[in-house]
N, C-alpha and C positions, 0 to 999 in steps of 0.2 A: 471837537470833543466827541468821543465815541462813548455811547452808554454802556455801562457795564452790566453784564448779565449775572444776575445773583446765582450762585451755586446753592443747590438744595441737597442737604446731607439726607440720604435714604434712611439713616438709622434714627434720625429724629422723628418723633411722632408728636402730634399735637394732641392734647386731650380736651375733648369738649365735655363741659359738665352740663348735664341736663337735670332740670328740676321737674319732677313729676307732679302734675297737677292734681293732688289729692284733696277731695272735698270730704269733710267729715259729715256724715249723714246721721241725723238723730231720728232714726226710724224703728219703731218697735212694731212686734207683731203679736197676735193672739189667734188660737186656732182650737178646733175640736176635730179629731179625726178618729175618734173611738179609742184607738190604742195610744193616742198622744193628745194631751191637752195643754195648752199654754194660756193662761189667764192674762187679761189686759193689765191687771194690777201688778203682775210680775215685771212689766215694763222691759221685756226681753229684746235686745237689739237684734237687728237682722239685716244682712245685706242682700243685694239683688240674686246672687248665685244661690244662696240658701233659700230665699223667698221661691224661686222656681223650683227648686228641689222639694220644699214642702207642699208647694202647689201640685206638683206632678204626682205626689204621693196620697193626695186627698182621695178617701174612698167614696165614690159617688153612690155606693149601695148603702152607706151609712146615712140615713135621712137627715141627721143633725150636723152633718160635716160643714165647716166654714173656715176661713181664714180671712184675717183683716190686717191692715198696715196703717199705722199712724205716723205721719211726719210731724214730730213734735215741735220742730222749728217753723215749719210752714203752716201749721194747724191744718193739715189736710189728712183725710181718711178715705180709704177705699177697702171695700169688704167684698168677698166672694163665697158663693156656694157652688160646689160642683155637682152638676146635675147628670152628668154622663161623661162618657170618654172624651168627647170634643163639645160638651155643652155646659156653659157657665151662666150663672146669674150674678150680676154685679150691682153693688150699692154705694154711692157715694153720700153719706150722711151730711145734711146741710147744717152748719154751725153745731157740729158734734161736741160732745162733753157734757158736763153737768147741766148746761143750759139748753140741751137738745130738746126741741119741741116737737120732735117725731117727723119732721120732713126729710126726704132722701131723694136722690136721683137714682133710678133703677134702670137697669137694661140686661139684655141676654146677649151672649156672644159665643165665640168659638175659642179654642185654646190659643191659636197663633195670636189673635187680636188681644186677648187677655194678657198674654206674655209681652207683646209689644207695649200695651198700656203700663204693665208694671215696670218695664224698662225705663220708660219715661218718668213715671213716679219716682223711681229710685235715682235718676239722673237729675230729678228737680226740674224737668222740662215741662211745659204744659202738656198734660196727658188727657184732660177731660173730653176733648174733641174725638178721642179715638172710637167711643161708642155713642150710639143714638139713645139719649136718655129720656125717661118720662118721670116726672115728679110724682111722688106718692107720700101720703101721710100714714104713719103708723101710730095706732093708739098705744099709749103706755101708762 
């Protein structure tokens, strides 16, 4: 018995269906950039692309500039003040929210490292190890 060779019709195409792995991110932001202010109470949703755009537009000459991101699902928060073209101050409040007792992790970094940290934050991948943090207590 001789095995038969299957004929392939070149006009037939196979359709592969792919399912995109889309994860809903429950992340809000707040900021003050002198010309634009978004309050935390507004609970304005944001994605990574818009976050990096807002951060690159922060005016370091405006002494009260800041931007913060809250992942409402994971209860994580990270905040930044732009101090120069490539100079950032970062804070990660410990147990933030209404019960916040004034403790935060604080660090200084450059733009590339901060952008890498934000990418991990938005991908919900461990991001804390990106910076060398020191604990600080704020009086409130």
